[in-house]
C-alpha positions as CSV (number, residue, x, y, z in Angstrom):
1,X,-1.6,4.3,17.5
2,X,1.7,2.7,16.7
3,X,2.9,3.6,13.3
4,X,5.6,1.1,11.5
5,X,7.9,2.6,8.7
6,X,9.8,-0.1,6.7
7,X,13.1,1.3,5.7
8,X,16.1,-0.5,3.9
9,X,19.5,-0.4,5.8
10,X,21.0,1.0,2.5
11,X,18.5,4.1,2.3
12,X,19.1,6.3,5.5
13,X,18.3,9.4,3.6
14,X,14.6,8.1,3.3
15,X,14.2,7.1,6.9
16,X,15.4,10.6,7.9
17,X,12.9,12.2,5.5
18,X,10.0,10.1,6.5
19,X,10.8,10.8,10.3
20,X,10.8,14.5,9.5
21,X,7.3,14.3,8.2
22,X,6.2,11.8,10.9
23,X,7.4,14.4,13.7
24,X,5.3,17.0,11.8
25,X,2.2,14.9,11.6
26,X,2.9,13.6,15.5
27,X,3.1,9.9,14.6
28,X,4.6,7.6,17.2
29,X,7.1,5.8,14.6
30,X,8.9,2.4,14.9
31,X,11.6,1.3,12.3
32,X,11.1,-1.9,10.8
33,X,14.2,-3.1,9.0
34,X,13.4,-4.1,5.6
35,X,14.3,-7.2,3.8
36,X,16.5,-6.7,0.9
37,X,15.1,-9.1,-1.6
38,X,18.2,-8.6,-4.0
39,X,20.6,-9.5,-1.4
40,X,19.4,-12.8,-0.5
41,X,20.7,-16.1,-1.7
42,X,18.8,-17.5,-4.5
43,X,17.9,-20.9,-2.5
44,X,16.6,-18.7,0.4
45,X,14.2,-17.0,-2.0
46,X,13.2,-20.2,-3.7
47,X,12.5,-21.6,-0.2
48,X,10.4,-18.4,0.9
49,X,8.2,-18.3,-2.1
50,X,5.5,-20.1,-3.9
51,X,5.3,-21.4,-7.1
52,X,1.6,-21.4,-6.9
53,X,1.1,-17.9,-7.5
54,X,-2.4,-16.3,-8.4
55,X,-0.9,-13.3,-10.6
56,X,2.6,-13.4,-11.9
57,X,6.0,-14.5,-10.4
58,X,7.6,-12.6,-7.8
59,X,10.8,-11.0,-8.5
60,X,13.5,-10.6,-5.6
61,X,12.5,-7.1,-4.7
62,X,9.0,-8.1,-4.5
63,X,9.6,-10.9,-2.2
64,X,11.7,-8.6,-0.1
65,X,8.9,-6.3,0.2
66,X,6.5,-8.8,1.2
67,X,8.6,-10.2,3.9
68,X,9.1,-6.5,5.3
69,X,5.3,-6.4,5.4
70,X,5.1,-9.3,7.3
71,X,7.7,-8.4,9.9
72,X,5.5,-5.3,10.5
73,X,2.5,-7.6,11.2
74,X,4.4,-9.9,13.3
75,X,5.6,-6.8,15.6
76,X,2.0,-5.8,15.9
77,X,0.8,-9.3,16.9
78,X,3.6,-9.6,19.5
79,X,2.8,-6.2,20.8
80,X,-0.8,-7.3,21.8
81,X,-2.0,-3.7,20.6
82,X,-5.3,-3.6,18.5
83,X,-4.1,-2.2,15.3
84,X,-1.2,-0.3,13.9
85,X,-0.3,2.0,10.9
86,X,2.2,0.5,8.4
87,X,4.3,3.0,5.8
88,X,6.9,2.5,3.3
89,X,9.6,5.0,3.8
90,X,8.8,6.8,0.3
91,X,5.4,7.9,1.5
92,X,4.3,11.5,1.5
93,X,2.0,12.3,4.6
94,X,-0.5,14.9,5.1
95,X,0.3,17.0,8.0
96,X,-2.9,15.9,10.0
97,X,-2.4,12.2,9.7
98,X,-1.9,12.1,13.3
99,X,-5.2,13.3,14.3
100,X,-6.8,11.0,11.6
101,X,-5.1,7.9,13.3
102,X,-6.0,9.3,16.7
103,X,-9.7,9.1,15.7
104,X,-9.4,5.6,13.9
105,X,-7.8,4.3,17.1
106,X,-10.6,5.6,19.4
107,X,-13.6,5.4,17.1
108,X,-12.4,2.4,14.6
109,X,-14.6,2.1,11.5
110,X,-15.5,-1.7,10.6
111,X,-12.7,-3.1,8.6
112,X,-9.7,-5.2,8.6
113,X,-7.4,-3.1,6.5
114,X,-8.0,0.8,6.3
115,X,-6.1,2.1,3.2
116,X,-4.4,5.3,3.9
117,X,-3.1,6.0,0.3
118,X,-4.4,6.7,-3.1
119,X,-2.6,5.9,-6.5
120,X,-4.6,8.5,-8.3
121,X,-6.7,6.1,-10.4
122,X,-10.2,5.5,-10.7
123,X,-11.8,3.2,-8.0
124,X,-15.1,2.1,-6.7
125,X,-16.3,3.2,-3.2
126,X,-19.3,1.8,-1.4
127,X,-22.2,3.8,-0.4
128,X,-21.6,3.3,3.6
129,X,-19.7,6.4,4.8
130,X,-17.8,6.2,8.2
131,X,-17.0,9.8,9.4
132,X,-13.3,9.8,10.4
133,X,-13.0,13.6,11.6
134,X,-12.6,16.9,9.7
135,X,-12.3,16.3,6.3
136,X,-11.8,12.6,6.3
137,X,-14.3,9.6,5.8
138,X,-14.0,6.0,5.6
139,X,-15.7,4.0,2.6
140,X,-15.9,0.5,1.4
141,X,-13.2,-0.1,-1.2
142,X,-14.8,-2.5,-4.0
143,X,-12.0,-2.1,-6.9
144,X,-8.6,-2.7,-7.2
145,X,-6.2,0.0,-6.0
146,X,-2.8,-1.2,-5.4
147,X,0.1,0.0,-3.2
148,X,0.9,-0.7,0.5
149,X,2.8,2.9,1.3
150,X,0.3,3.6,3.9
151,X,-2.6,1.3,5.8
152,X,-4.0,0.5,9.2
153,X,-4.4,-3.1,9.9
154,X,-6.0,-4.8,12.9
155,X,-3.9,-7.3,14.8
156,X,-6.4,-10.1,14.5
157,X,-6.1,-9.5,10.6
158,X,-2.4,-9.3,10.8
159,X,-2.2,-12.6,12.5
160,X,-4.4,-14.3,10.1
161,X,-2.4,-12.9,7.2
162,X,0.8,-14.3,8.7
163,X,-0.5,-17.8,8.4
164,X,-1.9,-17.3,4.9
165,X,1.1,-16.0,3.2
166,X,3.4,-18.5,4.2
167,X,5.0,-19.3,1.9
168,X,4.6,-16.2,-0.2
169,X,3.0,-16.4,-3.7
170,X,2.0,-12.9,-5.0
171,X,2.8,-9.1,-4.3
172,X,1.8,-8.0,-0.9
173,X,-0.6,-5.1,-2.6
174,X,-2.1,-7.9,-4.9
175,X,-2.9,-10.1,-2.0
176,X,-4.5,-7.2,0.2
177,X,-6.3,-5.3,-2.4
178,X,-6.7,-7.2,-5.8
179,X,-10.4,-8.0,-6.1
180,X,-9.7,-11.5,-7.7
181,X,-7.3,-12.3,-4.8
182,X,-8.3,-15.3,-3.0
183,X,-7.4,-13.6,0.4
184,X,-8.6,-10.1,-0.5
185,X,-11.9,-11.4,-1.0
186,X,-12.3,-12.5,2.7
187,X,-11.1,-9.1,3.8
188,X,-13.3,-5.9,4.5
189,X,-11.2,-3.0,2.9
190,X,-11.9,0.4,3.8
191,X,-10.8,3.4,1.8
192,X,-9.8,6.9,3.7
193,X,-11.0,9.7,1.4
194,X,-9.2,12.2,0.8
195,X,-6.1,9.9,1.4
196,X,-3.6,11.3,3.6
197,X,-1.0,9.3,2.0
198,X,0.7,9.0,-1.6
199,X,3.9,7.3,-2.8
200,X,6.5,9.6,-4.4
201,X,6.9,7.1,-7.2
202,X,3.1,7.9,-8.0
203,X,3.7,11.5,-8.3
204,X,6.8,10.9,-10.3
205,X,4.8,9.1,-12.8
206,X,2.3,12.0,-12.9
207,X,5.0,14.5,-13.2
208,X,4.3,16.4,-10.0
209,X,7.3,15.2,-8.1
210,X,11.1,14.5,-8.5
211,X,11.9,13.1,-5.2
212,X,12.1,9.2,-4.5
213,X,12.1,6.5,-7.0
214,X,11.1,3.0,-6.4
215,X,13.6,0.9,-5.0
216,X,11.6,-2.2,-6.3
217,X,12.9,-3.5,-9.9
218,X,10.7,-3.1,-12.8
219,X,9.7,-5.6,-14.8
220,X,10.9,-4.5,-18.1
221,X,12.5,-6.8,-20.5
222,X,13.7,-5.0,-23.5
223,X,13.4,-6.9,-26.7
224,X,10.9,-9.4,-25.5
225,X,7.3,-9.5,-26.6
226,X,6.3,-11.5,-23.2
227,X,7.2,-10.5,-19.8
228,X,6.6,-14.1,-18.4
229,X,5.6,-16.0,-21.2
230,X,2.2,-16.2,-23.5
231,X,0.4,-18.4,-20.8
232,X,1.1,-16.0,-17.8
233,X,0.8,-12.9,-19.8
234,X,-2.4,-14.0,-21.5
235,X,-4.0,-14.9,-17.9
236,X,-2.7,-11.5,-16.7
237,X,-4.7,-9.7,-19.5
238,X,-7.8,-11.6,-18.7
239,X,-7.6,-10.5,-15.1
240,X,-7.3,-6.8,-15.9
241,X,-10.1,-7.0,-18.4
242,X,-12.3,-8.6,-15.7
243,X,-11.2,-6.1,-13.0
244,X,-12.1,-3.3,-15.4
245,X,-15.4,-4.8,-16.3
246,X,-16.1,-5.5,-12.5
247,X,-15.0,-1.9,-11.8
248,X,-17.4,-0.3,-14.5
249,X,-20.2,-2.6,-13.1
250,X,-19.9,-1.8,-9.6
251,X,-19.4,1.8,-10.2
252,X,-22.9,2.0,-11.8
253,X,-24.6,0.3,-8.8
254,X,-26.9,2.3,-6.7
255,X,-24.9,4.3,-3.8
256,X,-21.5,3.3,-5.2
257,X,-19.2,6.1,-6.8
258,X,-16.7,5.6,-9.3
259,X,-14.0,8.4,-8.8
260,X,-10.4,9.1,-8.0
261,X,-9.5,9.3,-4.4
262,X,-7.5,12.7,-4.3
263,X,-4.3,13.2,-2.0
264,X,-5.4,15.0,1.0
265,X,-2.8,17.7,0.3
266,X,-3.9,18.2,-3.1
267,X,-7.4,19.2,-1.7
268,X,-6.3,22.4,0.0
269,X,-2.6,23.6,-0.3
270,X,-1.6,21.8,-3.4
271,X,0.1,18.6,-4.3
272,X,3.3,20.3,-5.3
273,X,3.8,22.5,-2.1
274,X,3.4,19.2,-0.3
275,X,6.0,17.3,-2.4
276,X,8.5,20.1,-1.9
277,X,9.2,18.8,1.6
278,X,11.3,16.1,0.1
279,X,12.9,17.7,-3.0
280,X,16.3,18.0,-1.3
281,X,16.3,14.4,-0.6
282,X,18.3,12.4,-3.3
283,X,17.2,9.5,-5.0
284,X,17.9,6.0,-3.4
């Protein structure tokens, strides 16, 4: 299976670190030049984004991230391959990821998108299990788990998403994985457990890594009570509450599990040992 890594031209150290991991994991990697939303002309950003968002307005960095993933989907569609893995360059990879992808390629579980990463939050996993070889299994993801640092996507799904996300209205992880997303509701999402991929930014927040920080600007506006205004922020609060309630209800249904998906390296050698592979790499 082909793997694509999204990487900004201004972040060569991230690419070098990812490729070193990929070589150790025996991945066949192609670089996708990321779109720098901050460097785009404001009129160009306006033309590419939609005001009819479902969650909240996009900032320039988020628009660039979405366009970068769309570029990877387009390469997959043009390749004619059945599926591919897509990664962001700040992903920490389990050493046996290559074997997992080979198993998925040879015996793909039912699913449009197979989520390889964890954000170390509680999620609901469905009762059906697909054995993916070794320590891995695939289960239907039934609640919110954001992030697009690592996933497998089918060519058919990628082609469909390219049509559904032009123009771009919301962040790519909301579109793919938010239970309230009009697009995500039409997709079959599989979560790999334990997850062979985690973002360094997630580990940074958990105090387990000091490596990469995110290159997407945060939505912090000092001195302001509202981020986007009372109407948008109020709607976001309602969506968060409804998602939490949905997660609680689905987690209690027979056969489902409400639990945190661990990072694969944390199940054996320890997450800190895995994170040390990137500690010499400076922040971008």
